[in-house]
PDB file of N, H, CA, C and O in Angstrom:
ATOM      1  N   MET A   1     -98.871  60.507-108.966  1.00  0.00           N
ATOM      2  CA  MET A   1     -97.653  61.218-108.640  1.00  0.00           C
ATOM      3  C   MET A   1     -97.677  61.672-107.182  1.00  0.00           C
ATOM      4  O   MET A   1     -96.657  61.672-106.492  1.00  0.00           O
ATOM      5  N   LYS A   2     -98.892  62.066-106.728  1.00  0.00           N
ATOM      6  H   LYS A   2     -99.720  62.067-107.288  1.00  0.00           H
ATOM      7  CA  LYS A   2     -99.003  62.525-105.341  1.00  0.00           C
ATOM      8  C   LYS A   2     -98.782  61.357-104.375  1.00  0.00           C
ATOM      9  O   LYS A   2     -98.242  61.544-103.285  1.00  0.00           O
ATOM     10  N   LYS A   3     -99.202  60.157-104.777  1.00  0.00           N
ATOM     11  H   LYS A   3     -99.641  60.005-105.663  1.00  0.00           H
ATOM     12  CA  LYS A   3     -99.026  59.003-103.900  1.00  0.00           C
ATOM     13  C   LYS A   3     -97.545  58.653-103.755  1.00  0.00           C
ATOM     14  O   LYS A   3     -97.091  58.261-102.680  1.00  0.00           O
ATOM     15  N   ILE A   4     -96.802  58.800-104.848  1.00  0.00           N
ATOM     16  H   ILE A   4     -97.171  59.118-105.721  1.00  0.00           H
ATOM     17  CA  ILE A   4     -95.368  58.499-104.789  1.00  0.00           C
ATOM     18  C   ILE A   4     -94.657  59.517-103.909  1.00  0.00           C
ATOM     19  O   ILE A   4     -93.790  59.153-103.114  1.00  0.00           O
ATOM     20  N   ALA A   5     -95.020  60.790-104.045  1.00  0.00           N
ATOM     21  H   ALA A   5     -95.725  61.085-104.690  1.00  0.00           H
ATOM     22  CA  ALA A   5     -94.415  61.839-103.223  1.00  0.00           C
ATOM     23  C   ALA A   5     -94.778  61.645-101.753  1.00  0.00           C
ATOM     24  O   ALA A   5     -93.934  61.831-100.877  1.00  0.00           O
ATOM     25  N   LEU A   6     -96.012  61.278-101.482  1.00  0.00           N
ATOM     26  H   LEU A   6     -96.698  61.127-102.194  1.00  0.00           H
ATOM     27  CA  LEU A   6     -96.448  61.047-100.105  1.00  0.00           C
ATOM     28  C   LEU A   6     -95.731  59.827 -99.510  1.00  0.00           C
ATOM     29  O   LEU A   6     -95.305  59.863 -98.356  1.00  0.00           O
ATOM     30  N   ALA A   7     -95.598  58.762-100.286  1.00  0.00           N
ATOM     31  H   ALA A   7     -95.944  58.733-101.224  1.00  0.00           H
ATOM     32  CA  ALA A   7     -94.907  57.575 -99.801  1.00  0.00           C
ATOM     33  C   ALA A   7     -93.435  57.872 -99.538  1.00  0.00           C
ATOM     34  O   ALA A   7     -92.867  57.379 -98.563  1.00  0.00           O
ATOM     35  N   THR A   8     -92.820  58.666-100.391  1.00  0.00           N
ATOM     36  H   THR A   8     -93.281  59.067-101.183  1.00  0.00           H
ATOM     37  CA  THR A   8     -91.418  59.041-100.201  1.00  0.00           C
ATOM     38  C   THR A   8     -91.253  59.881 -98.945  1.00  0.00           C
ATOM     39  O   THR A   8     -90.320  59.667 -98.171  1.00  0.00           O
ATOM     40  N   ALA A   9     -92.156  60.838 -98.740  1.00  0.00           N
ATOM     41  H   ALA A   9     -92.914  61.011 -99.369  1.00  0.00           H
ATOM     42  CA  ALA A   9     -92.086  61.705 -97.558  1.00  0.00           C
ATOM     43  C   ALA A   9     -92.284  60.896 -96.278  1.00  0.00           C
ATOM     44  O   ALA A   9     -91.608  61.138 -95.278  1.00  0.00           O
ATOM     45  N   ILE A  10     -93.193  59.955 -96.308  1.00  0.00           N
ATOM     46  H   ILE A  10     -93.742  59.759 -97.120  1.00  0.00           H
ATOM     47  CA  ILE A  10     -93.437  59.139 -95.113  1.00  0.00           C
ATOM     48  C   ILE A  10     -92.255  58.218 -94.830  1.00  0.00           C
ATOM     49  O   ILE A  10     -91.850  58.054 -93.680  1.00  0.00           O
ATOM     50  N   SER A  11     -91.712  57.627 -95.869  1.00  0.00           N
ATOM     51  H   SER A  11     -92.041  57.761 -96.804  1.00  0.00           H
ATOM     52  CA  SER A  11     -90.581  56.721 -95.647  1.00  0.00           C
ATOM     53  C   SER A  11     -89.345  57.470 -95.151  1.00  0.00           C
ATOM     54  O   SER A  11     -88.606  56.950 -94.315  1.00  0.00           O
ATOM     55  N   LEU A  12     -89.113  58.675 -95.653  1.00  0.00           N
ATOM     56  H   LEU A  12     -89.713  59.097 -96.332  1.00  0.00           H
ATOM     57  CA  LEU A  12     -87.969  59.456 -95.181  1.00  0.00           C
ATOM     58  C   LEU A  12     -88.158  59.910 -93.744  1.00  0.00           C
ATOM     59  O   LEU A  12     -87.204  59.893 -92.965  1.00  0.00           O
ATOM     60  N   SER A  13     -89.355  60.313 -93.379  1.00  0.00           N
ATOM     61  H   SER A  13     -90.130  60.327 -94.011  1.00  0.00           H
ATOM     62  CA  SER A  13     -89.578  60.748 -92.002  1.00  0.00           C
ATOM     63  C   SER A  13     -89.554  59.567 -91.047  1.00  0.00           C
ATOM     64  O   SER A  13     -89.126  59.714 -89.902  1.00  0.00           O
ATOM     65  N   ALA A  14     -89.998  58.407 -91.487  1.00  0.00           N
ATOM     66  H   ALA A  14     -90.346  58.288 -92.417  1.00  0.00           H
ATOM     67  CA  ALA A  14     -89.978  57.229 -90.621  1.00  0.00           C
ATOM     68  C   ALA A  14     -88.553  56.743 -90.401  1.00  0.00           C
ATOM     69  O   ALA A  14     -88.218  56.296 -89.304  1.00  0.00           O
ATOM     70  N   SER A  15     -87.711  56.822 -91.423  1.00  0.00           N
ATOM     71  H   SER A  15     -87.983  57.186 -92.314  1.00  0.00           H
ATOM     72  CA  SER A  15     -86.341  56.335 -91.261  1.00  0.00           C
ATOM     73  C   SER A  15     -85.542  57.239 -90.333  1.00  0.00           C
ATOM     74  O   SER A  15     -84.666  56.756 -89.615  1.00  0.00           O
ATOM     75  N   THR A  16     -85.821  58.539 -90.329  1.00  0.00           N
ATOM     76  H   THR A  16     -86.532  58.932 -90.912  1.00  0.00           H
ATOM     77  CA  THR A  16     -85.108  59.425 -89.415  1.00  0.00           C
ATOM     78  C   THR A  16     -85.668  59.327 -88.002  1.00  0.00           C
ATOM     79  O   THR A  16     -84.946  59.585 -87.039  1.00  0.00           O
ATOM     80  N   ALA A  17     -86.920  58.964 -87.860  1.00  0.00           N
ATOM     81  H   ALA A  17     -87.506  58.754 -88.642  1.00  0.00           H
ATOM     82  CA  ALA A  17     -87.508  58.843 -86.539  1.00  0.00           C
ATOM     83  C   ALA A  17     -86.954  57.633 -85.795  1.00  0.00           C
ATOM     84  O   ALA A  17     -86.807  57.673 -84.574  1.00  0.00           O
ATOM     85  N   PHE A  18     -86.649  56.568 -86.511  1.00  0.00           N
ATOM     86  H   PHE A  18     -86.769  56.536 -87.504  1.00  0.00           H
ATOM     87  CA  PHE A  18     -86.154  55.360 -85.871  1.00  0.00           C
ATOM     88  C   PHE A  18     -84.650  55.166 -86.056  1.00  0.00           C
ATOM     89  O   PHE A  18     -84.137  54.069 -85.835  1.00  0.00           O
ATOM     90  N   ALA A  19     -83.953  56.202 -86.451  1.00  0.00           N
ATOM     91  H   ALA A  19     -84.370  57.093 -86.631  1.00  0.00           H
ATOM     92  CA  ALA A  19     -82.526  56.054 -86.731  1.00  0.00           C
ATOM     93  C   ALA A  19     -81.708  55.856 -85.462  1.00  0.00           C
ATOM     94  O   ALA A  19     -80.768  55.062 -85.462  1.00  0.00           O
ATOM     95  N   GLY A  20     -82.033  56.543 -84.404  1.00  0.00           N
ATOM     96  H   GLY A  20     -82.797  57.189 -84.404  1.00  0.00           H
ATOM     97  CA  GLY A  20     -81.245  56.450 -83.179  1.00  0.00           C
ATOM     98  C   GLY A  20     -81.920  55.561 -82.161  1.00  0.00           C
ATOM     99  O   GLY A  20     -83.067  55.148 -82.337  1.00  0.00           O
ATOM    100  N   SER A  21     -81.200  55.270 -81.095  1.00  0.00           N
ATOM    101  H   SER A  21     -80.269  55.605 -80.952  1.00  0.00           H
ATOM    102  CA  SER A  21     -81.781  54.496 -80.011  1.00  0.00           C
ATOM    103  C   SER A  21     -81.480  55.212 -78.707  1.00  0.00           C
ATOM    104  O   SER A  21     -80.485  55.931 -78.617  1.00  0.00           O
ATOM    105  N   PRO A  22     -82.314  55.031 -77.702  1.00  0.00           N
ATOM    106  CA  PRO A  22     -82.073  55.724 -76.431  1.00  0.00           C
ATOM    107  C   PRO A  22     -80.870  55.173 -75.666  1.00  0.00           C
ATOM    108  O   PRO A  22     -80.330  55.857 -74.797  1.00  0.00           O
ATOM    109  N   GLU A  23     -80.447  53.958 -75.974  1.00  0.00           N
ATOM    110  H   GLU A  23     -80.886  53.402 -76.680  1.00  0.00           H
ATOM    111  CA  GLU A  23     -79.304  53.372 -75.295  1.00  0.00           C
ATOM    112  C   GLU A  23     -78.019  53.668 -76.056  1.00  0.00           C
ATOM    113  O   GLU A  23     -78.016  53.644 -77.287  1.00  0.00           O
ATOM    114  N   PRO A  24     -76.945  53.942 -75.358  1.00  0.00           N
ATOM    115  CA  PRO A  24     -75.668  54.113 -76.071  1.00  0.00           C
ATOM    116  C   PRO A  24     -75.186  52.768 -76.586  1.00  0.00           C
ATOM    117  O   PRO A  24     -75.387  51.736 -75.947  1.00  0.00           O
ATOM    118  N   ALA A  25     -74.564  52.791 -77.716  1.00  0.00           N
ATOM    119  H   ALA A  25     -74.401  53.630 -78.235  1.00  0.00           H
ATOM    120  CA  ALA A  25     -74.057  51.554 -78.323  1.00  0.00           C
ATOM    121  C   ALA A  25     -72.839  51.081 -77.546  1.00  0.00           C
ATOM    122  O   ALA A  25     -71.969  51.879 -77.196  1.00  0.00           O
ATOM    123  N   THR A  26     -72.780  49.804 -77.282  1.00  0.00           N
ATOM    124  H   THR A  26     -73.487  49.156 -77.566  1.00  0.00           H
ATOM    125  CA  THR A  26     -71.627  49.251 -76.573  1.00  0.00           C
ATOM    126  C   THR A  26     -70.798  48.440 -77.559  1.00  0.00           C
ATOM    127  O   THR A  26     -71.330  47.693 -78.380  1.00  0.00           O
ATOM    128  N   THR A  27     -69.507  48.602 -77.461  1.00  0.00           N
ATOM    129  H   THR A  27     -69.074  49.209 -76.795  1.00  0.00           H
ATOM    130  CA  THR A  27     -68.603  47.847 -78.326  1.00  0.00           C
ATOM    131  C   THR A  27     -67.901  46.795 -77.484  1.00  0.00           C
ATOM    132  O   THR A  27     -67.534  47.063 -76.340  1.00  0.00           O
ATOM    133  N   PRO A  28     -67.713  45.621 -78.025  1.00  0.00           N
ATOM    134  CA  PRO A  28     -67.040  44.572 -77.246  1.00  0.00           C
ATOM    135  C   PRO A  28     -65.556  44.906 -77.058  1.00  0.00           C
ATOM    136  O   PRO A  28     -64.912  45.474 -77.940  1.00  0.00           O
ATOM    137  N   ILE A  29     -65.044  44.544 -75.904  1.00  0.00           N
ATOM    138  H   ILE A  29     -65.567  44.083 -75.187  1.00  0.00           H
ATOM    139  CA  ILE A  29     -63.634  44.790 -75.593  1.00  0.00           C
ATOM    140  C   ILE A  29     -62.828  43.565 -76.030  1.00  0.00           C
ATOM    141  O   ILE A  29     -63.105  42.440 -75.615  1.00  0.00           O
ATOM    142  N   VAL A  30     -61.846  43.805 -76.861  1.00  0.00           N
ATOM    143  H   VAL A  30     -61.622  44.719 -77.199  1.00  0.00           H
ATOM    144  CA  VAL A  30     -61.012  42.717 -77.375  1.00  0.00           C
ATOM    145  C   VAL A  30     -59.634  42.843 -76.755  1.00  0.00           C
ATOM    146  O   VAL A  30     -58.975  43.874 -76.883  1.00  0.00           O
ATOM    147  N   GLU A  31     -59.201  41.777 -76.078  1.00  0.00           N
ATOM    148  H   GLU A  31     -59.736  40.939 -75.974  1.00  0.00           H
ATOM    149  CA  GLU A  31     -57.874  41.775 -75.479  1.00  0.00           C
ATOM    150  C   GLU A  31     -56.909  41.028 -76.393  1.00  0.00           C
ATOM    151  O   GLU A  31     -57.188  39.911 -76.830  1.00  0.00           O
ATOM    152  N   VAL A  32     -55.786  41.650 -76.674  1.00  0.00           N
ATOM    153  H   VAL A  32     -55.559  42.557 -76.320  1.00  0.00           H
ATOM    154  CA  VAL A  32     -54.770  41.030 -77.524  1.00  0.00           C
ATOM    155  C   VAL A  32     -53.632  40.586 -76.629  1.00  0.00           C
ATOM    156  O   VAL A  32     -53.011  41.397 -75.942  1.00  0.00           O
ATOM    157  N   VAL A  33     -53.364  39.282 -76.644  1.00  0.00           N
ATOM    158  H   VAL A  33     -53.869  38.623 -77.202  1.00  0.00           H
ATOM    159  CA  VAL A  33     -52.294  38.726 -75.822  1.00  0.00           C
ATOM    160  C   VAL A  33     -51.237  38.154 -76.753  1.00  0.00           C
ATOM    161  O   VAL A  33     -51.514  37.265 -77.558  1.00  0.00           O
ATOM    162  N   GLU A  34     -50.032  38.670 -76.633  1.00  0.00           N
ATOM    163  H   GLU A  34     -49.806  39.392 -75.979  1.00  0.00           H
ATOM    164  CA  GLU A  34     -48.938  38.187 -77.470  1.00  0.00           C
ATOM    165  C   GLU A  34     -48.164  37.143 -76.689  1.00  0.00           C
ATOM    166  O   GLU A  34     -47.689  37.400 -75.582  1.00  0.00           O
ATOM    167  N   GLN A  35     -48.042  35.968 -77.277  1.00  0.00           N
ATOM    168  H   GLN A  35     -48.427  35.759 -78.176  1.00  0.00           H
ATOM    169  CA  GLN A  35     -47.329  34.899 -76.603  1.00  0.00           C
ATOM    170  C   GLN A  35     -45.868  34.931 -77.018  1.00  0.00           C
ATOM    171  O   GLN A  35     -45.534  35.204 -78.171  1.00  0.00           O
ATOM    172  N   GLY A  36     -45.029  34.652 -76.074  1.00  0.00           N
ATOM    173  H   GLY A  36     -45.301  34.430 -75.137  1.00  0.00           H
ATOM    174  CA  GLY A  36     -43.604  34.637 -76.337  1.00  0.00           C
ATOM    175  C   GLY A  36     -43.216  33.441 -77.176  1.00  0.00           C
ATOM    176  O   GLY A  36     -43.933  32.442 -77.224  1.00  0.00           O
ATOM    177  N   SER A  37     -42.075  33.548 -77.837  1.00  0.00           N
ATOM    178  H   SER A  37     -41.493  34.360 -77.798  1.00  0.00           H
ATOM    179  CA  SER A  37     -41.624  32.435 -78.669  1.00  0.00           C
ATOM    180  C   SER A  37     -41.104  31.308 -77.783  1.00  0.00           C
ATOM    181  O   SER A  37     -40.628  31.551 -76.673  1.00  0.00           O
ATOM    182  N   SER A  38     -41.196  30.097 -78.270  1.00  0.00           N
ATOM    183  H   SER A  38     -41.582  29.900 -79.171  1.00  0.00           H
ATOM    184  CA  SER A  38     -40.781  28.944 -77.481  1.00  0.00           C
ATOM    185  C   SER A  38     -39.282  28.692 -77.571  1.00  0.00           C
ATOM    186  O   SER A  38     -38.727  27.987 -76.728  1.00  0.00           O
ATOM    187  N   SER A  39     -38.626  29.246 -78.562  1.00  0.00           N
ATOM    188  H   SER A  39     -39.076  29.819 -79.247  1.00  0.00           H
ATOM    189  CA  SER A  39     -37.199  29.024 -78.747  1.00  0.00           C
ATOM    190  C   SER A  39     -36.516  30.357 -79.011  1.00  0.00           C
ATOM    191  O   SER A  39     -37.088  31.242 -79.648  1.00  0.00           O
ATOM    192  N   SER A  40     -35.303  30.493 -78.523  1.00  0.00           N
ATOM    193  H   SER A  40     -34.839  29.774 -78.005  1.00  0.00           H
ATOM    194  CA  SER A  40     -34.588  31.751 -78.724  1.00  0.00           C
ATOM    195  C   SER A  40     -33.992  31.857 -80.118  1.00  0.00           C
ATOM    196  O   SER A  40     -33.686  32.961 -80.569  1.00  0.00           O
ATOM    197  N   SER A  41     -33.820  30.744 -80.807  1.00  0.00           N
ATOM    198  H   SER A  41     -34.068  29.848 -80.441  1.00  0.00           H
ATOM    199  CA  SER A  41     -33.201  30.769 -82.123  1.00  0.00           C
ATOM    200  C   SER A  41     -34.219  30.747 -83.253  1.00  0.00           C
ATOM    201  O   SER A  41     -33.845  30.529 -84.406  1.00  0.00           O
ATOM    202  N   SER A  42     -35.493  30.965 -82.956  1.00  0.00           N
ATOM    203  H   SER A  42     -35.797  31.141 -82.020  1.00  0.00           H
ATOM    204  CA  SER A  42     -36.510  30.885 -84.002  1.00  0.00           C
ATOM    205  C   SER A  42     -36.380  32.013 -85.019  1.00  0.00           C
ATOM    206  O   SER A  42     -36.782  31.845 -86.170  1.00  0.00           O
ATOM    207  N   GLY A  43     -35.833  33.151 -84.626  1.00  0.00           N
ATOM    208  H   GLY A  43     -35.506  33.288 -83.690  1.00  0.00           H
ATOM    209  CA  GLY A  43     -35.645  34.256 -85.551  1.00  0.00           C
ATOM    210  C   GLY A  43     -34.451  34.061 -86.463  1.00  0.00           C
ATOM    211  O   GLY A  43     -34.376  34.689 -87.519  1.00  0.00           O
ATOM    212  N   ALA A  44     -33.514  33.202 -86.080  1.00  0.00           N
ATOM    213  H   ALA A  44     -33.575  32.691 -85.223  1.00  0.00           H
ATOM    214  CA  ALA A  44     -32.306  32.992 -86.865  1.00  0.00           C
ATOM    215  C   ALA A  44     -32.427  31.804 -87.807  1.00  0.00           C
ATOM    216  O   ALA A  44     -31.536  31.578 -88.626  1.00  0.00           O
ATOM    217  N   LEU A  45     -33.500  31.049 -87.711  1.00  0.00           N
ATOM    218  H   LEU A  45     -34.224  31.233 -87.047  1.00  0.00           H
ATOM    219  CA  LEU A  45     -33.641  29.840 -88.511  1.00  0.00           C
ATOM    220  C   LEU A  45     -33.757  30.140 -90.005  1.00  0.00           C
ATOM    221  O   LEU A  45     -33.116  29.475 -90.818  1.00  0.00           O
ATOM    222  N   LEU A  46     -34.549  31.112 -90.366  1.00  0.00           N
ATOM    223  H   LEU A  46     -35.070  31.653 -89.705  1.00  0.00           H
ATOM    224  CA  LEU A  46     -34.758  31.424 -91.780  1.00  0.00           C
ATOM    225  C   LEU A  46     -33.491  31.958 -92.457  1.00  0.00           C
ATOM    226  O   LEU A  46     -33.166  31.498 -93.552  1.00  0.00           O
ATOM    227  N   PRO A  47     -32.764  32.905 -91.860  1.00  0.00           N
ATOM    228  CA  PRO A  47     -31.511  33.342 -92.529  1.00  0.00           C
ATOM    229  C   PRO A  47     -30.469  32.235 -92.654  1.00  0.00           C
ATOM    230  O   PRO A  47     -29.764  32.164 -93.661  1.00  0.00           O
ATOM    231  N   ILE A  48     -30.364  31.375 -91.649  1.00  0.00           N
ATOM    232  H   ILE A  48     -30.937  31.433 -90.832  1.00  0.00           H
ATOM    233  CA  ILE A  48     -29.399  30.272 -91.734  1.00  0.00           C
ATOM    234  C   ILE A  48     -29.790  29.308 -92.838  1.00  0.00           C
ATOM    235  O   ILE A  48     -28.936  28.842 -93.592  1.00  0.00           O
ATOM    236  N   LEU A  49     -31.073  29.008 -92.936  1.00  0.00           N
ATOM    237  H   LEU A  49     -31.767  29.386 -92.323  1.00  0.00           H
ATOM    238  CA  LEU A  49     -31.554  28.124 -93.994  1.00  0.00           C
ATOM    239  C   LEU A  49     -31.296  28.736 -95.377  1.00  0.00           C
ATOM    240  O   LEU A  49     -30.926  28.024 -96.310  1.00  0.00           O
ATOM    241  N   ALA A  50     -31.489  30.042 -95.506  1.00  0.00           N
ATOM    242  H   ALA A  50     -31.790  30.620 -94.747  1.00  0.00           H
ATOM    243  CA  ALA A  50     -31.235  30.713 -96.784  1.00  0.00           C
ATOM    244  C   ALA A  50     -29.758  30.644 -97.163  1.00  0.00           C
ATOM    245  O   ALA A  50     -29.422  30.418 -98.325  1.00  0.00           O
ATOM    246  N   ILE A  51     -28.877  30.837 -96.182  1.00  0.00           N
ATOM    247  H   ILE A  51     -29.150  31.021 -95.237  1.00  0.00           H
ATOM    248  CA  ILE A  51     -27.441  30.775 -96.457  1.00  0.00           C
ATOM    249  C   ILE A  51     -27.033  29.365 -96.894  1.00  0.00           C
ATOM    250  O   ILE A  51     -26.224  29.201 -97.807  1.00  0.00           O
ATOM    251  N   VAL A  52     -27.604  28.348 -96.232  1.00  0.00           N
ATOM    252  H   VAL A  52     -28.261  28.481 -95.490  1.00  0.00           H
ATOM    253  CA  VAL A  52     -27.290  26.965 -96.597  1.00  0.00           C
ATOM    254  C   VAL A  52     -27.767  26.663 -98.011  1.00  0.00           C
ATOM    255  O   VAL A  52     -27.050  26.031 -98.786  1.00  0.00           O
ATOM    256  N   LEU A  53     -28.963  27.106 -98.351  1.00  0.00           N
ATOM    257  H   LEU A  53     -29.546  27.619 -97.721  1.00  0.00           H
ATOM    258  CA  LEU A  53     -29.489  26.851 -99.704  1.00  0.00           C
ATOM    259  C   LEU A  53     -28.692  27.577-100.773  1.00  0.00           C
ATOM    260  O   LEU A  53     -28.444  27.018-101.841  1.00  0.00           O
ATOM    261  N   ILE A  54     -28.289  28.806-100.509  1.00  0.00           N
ATOM    262  H   ILE A  54     -28.490  29.260 -99.641  1.00  0.00           H
ATOM    263  CA  ILE A  54     -27.478  29.552-101.475  1.00  0.00           C
ATOM    264  C   ILE A  54     -26.116  28.880-101.633  1.00  0.00           C
ATOM    265  O   ILE A  54     -25.600  28.771-102.746  1.00  0.00           O
ATOM    266  N   GLY A  55     -25.534  28.429-100.521  1.00  0.00           N
ATOM    267  H   GLY A  55     -25.953  28.517 -99.617  1.00  0.00           H
ATOM    268  CA  GLY A  55     -24.243  27.729-100.587  1.00  0.00           C
ATOM    269  C   GLY A  55     -24.346  26.450-101.370  1.00  0.00           C
ATOM    270  O   GLY A  55     -23.440  26.119-102.135  1.00  0.00           O
ATOM    271  N   ALA A  56     -25.443  25.711-101.196  1.00  0.00           N
ATOM    272  H   ALA A  56     -26.178  25.980-100.574  1.00  0.00           H
ATOM    273  CA  ALA A  56     -25.631  24.469-101.934  1.00  0.00           C
ATOM    274  C   ALA A  56     -25.811  24.739-103.422  1.00  0.00           C
ATOM    275  O   ALA A  56     -25.335  23.971-104.257  1.00  0.00           O
ATOM    276  N   ALA A  57     -26.497  25.827-103.754  1.00  0.00           N
ATOM    277  H   ALA A  57     -26.884  26.451-103.076  1.00  0.00           H
ATOM    278  CA  ALA A  57     -26.684  26.174-105.160  1.00  0.00           C
ATOM    279  C   ALA A  57     -25.357  26.566-105.811  1.00  0.00           C
ATOM    280  O   ALA A  57     -25.098  26.211-106.960  1.00  0.00           O
ATOM    281  N   ILE A  58     -24.521  27.295-105.079  1.00  0.00           N
ATOM    282  H   ILE A  58     -24.731  27.584-104.145  1.00  0.00           H
ATOM    283  CA  ILE A  58     -23.210  27.693-105.619  1.00  0.00           C
ATOM    284  C   ILE A  58     -22.330  26.463-105.779  1.00  0.00           C
ATOM    285  O   ILE A  58     -21.622  26.334-106.778  1.00  0.00           O
ATOM    286  N   ALA A  59     -22.367  25.560-104.808  1.00  0.00           N
ATOM    287  H   ALA A  59     -22.942  25.665-103.997  1.00  0.00           H
ATOM    288  CA  ALA A  59     -21.515  24.356-104.884  1.00  0.00           C
ATOM    289  C   ALA A  59     -21.962  23.431-106.017  1.00  0.00           C
ATOM    290  O   ALA A  59     -21.134  22.763-106.636  1.00  0.00           O
ATOM    291  N   ALA A  60     -23.252  23.390-106.284  1.00  0.00           N
ATOM    292  H   ALA A  60     -23.925  23.932-105.781  1.00  0.00           H
ATOM    293  CA  ALA A  60     -23.757  22.526-107.346  1.00  0.00           C
ATOM    294  C   ALA A  60     -23.462  23.093-108.735  1.00  0.00           C
ATOM    295  O   ALA A  60     -23.386  22.337-109.703  1.00  0.00           O
ATOM    296  N   SER A  61     -23.297  24.401-108.844  1.00  0.00           N
ATOM    297  H   SER A  61     -23.359  25.015-108.057  1.00  0.00           H
ATOM    298  CA  SER A  61     -23.067  25.009-110.163  1.00  0.00           C
ATOM    299  C   SER A  61     -21.616  24.882-110.597  1.00  0.00           C
ATOM    300  O   SER A  61     -21.318  25.056-111.779  1.00  0.00           O
ATOM    301  N   ASN A  62     -20.704  24.583-109.680  1.00  0.00           N
ATOM    302  H   ASN A  62     -20.946  24.441-108.720  1.00  0.00           H
ATOM    303  CA  ASN A  62     -19.280  24.458-110.039  1.00  0.00           C
ATOM    304  C   ASN A  62     -19.007  23.147-110.613  1.00  0.00           C
ATOM    305  O   ASN A  62     -17.867  22.857-110.975  1.00  0.00           O
TER     306      ASN A  62
END
């Protein structure tokens, strides 16, 4: 029992002794570059396509 307690005490003291480092941690700098769209009508394509599909569905049901 004494060996287990001694091993636990040594492992806990060793982990706290080596927990930090003398150098400050450096984080990589990430640059986010947003590219512009290639077409001015790219935002309108999906609603127009939806309207065409809904119109085709209504025309087919009649």
